[in-house]
N, C-alpha and C positions, 0 to 999 in steps of 0.2 A: 426600551420603547415598546409600548403595548401594541398588539395587533388587533385590527378590527376586521372581522371576517364578513365579506359580502354575503347576502342571501339569508342572513339571520335576522331575527327581531331582537331588540334589546330593551330592557327596562331601565328606569332611572335608578333602581337599586342594584344595577350591574349584573342581572341575570340575562342569559341569552336563551332564545328559543330557536331550535331547528325544527322545521315542520316536515313531517312525512305522512301524508294523508291526513288522518284525524289525530295523529299522535304528535305531541309536543315533546321534543327532547330538550331538557332544561339543564343548564349548567351555569357556572359563573364565568364572566368575561375575562379575557386576558388582562384587561385593565384592573379588574378586581383582584386577581391573584397577585399581580405586581404590588398593589396597594397593601394587601394583607401580609405579604411576606411568606415565610415557610409555613405551609398548612400542616397541622398536626392531628386534626380530628374533623370528621364530617358527620353531623347529625342528620339522619334522613328519616322520612316517614316510612310507614309500612305499605306494602302492596295492598291495594283496594282502599286505601285512605282517600277520602274526598279532600280536594284542595280548592281554594277560592283565589281568584285573581286578586293580587295585592295583599294577600294574607301570608303569614309566616308558615313555612313548611319544614324548616330545619335550621341548621346553623353550621358555619364553618369557623373553626378555631385555628388561629395561627400562633406563632410564638409571641406576637405582640398584641393581638386583639382577637375578639370573638365577634362575628358578624352574622346577623340573622339572614336567612334566605327567604325571600318573598316570591311567591309563585306569580309569574306573569300572566297565567291563564287559569281558568277553572276546569276541573274535571276529576278523573279518577286515576290514581297512581297505578300503573300497570307493571312497572319495573323500577328497581333501584340499582345503582351501580355498586354491587357488592365489593368490587375490587378496591373501592375507596375506603372500606372498613379496615382493610389490612395495610393499604398504602395511600393515605390521604394526600401525600406529596405529589401524586400523579396530577393533581390540579395545577401544581407549579410547573410540571414538565410540559404539559399541553392542555390548557384549560378547555380548548374546543374539542379535542379528541376524547376527553374524560368528562362526559356528562354526569349529572348527579341523579336525576330521575327522568322517567318517561311517563307522560300523562296523556290519557285519552281525553281530548278536549270536549267539553260540553257546549262550548260556544266559540266557534272560530272567529267570530266578529271581534272578540277581545284583542285579537292580534292588531287590529287597527289602532289600539291605544299605545302601541309600542313603537320604538324608533328603528329606522334602518341603520346600516353601518355608518353612513355619512353623518346622519343626525346624532348618532350616539358618540361618534368621535368628537364632534363639535361640543356636545354636552360635557364630555370628559375634559376637554381642554379648558373649560370654565371652572372645574372643581378645584 
């Protein structure tokens, strides 16, 4: 059963955003990691790359599928989770503890386009 963590923002493409000041900590939801199965590779952008809300910033590959990662907010990548390069399966162990990128947001108002945990859980129940 997938977990839906309160206090985060969620996109329709199953990324979450944890906000710390002007920084968006972005990963895939627990629902997404369950749907993907065993994650074997994570493709991430470089630090200082510009990302746009709704645009692809990388991909997650599992034993059964590859899935694009879409950025929920716009901004500049300030950190990537290098631990995922050696151990992509960390996303399966705890999707919320193992973020993928950190982005300095250029427009915090984009968060208004995302769902809260309750709305996201409802969205997932219809998939």
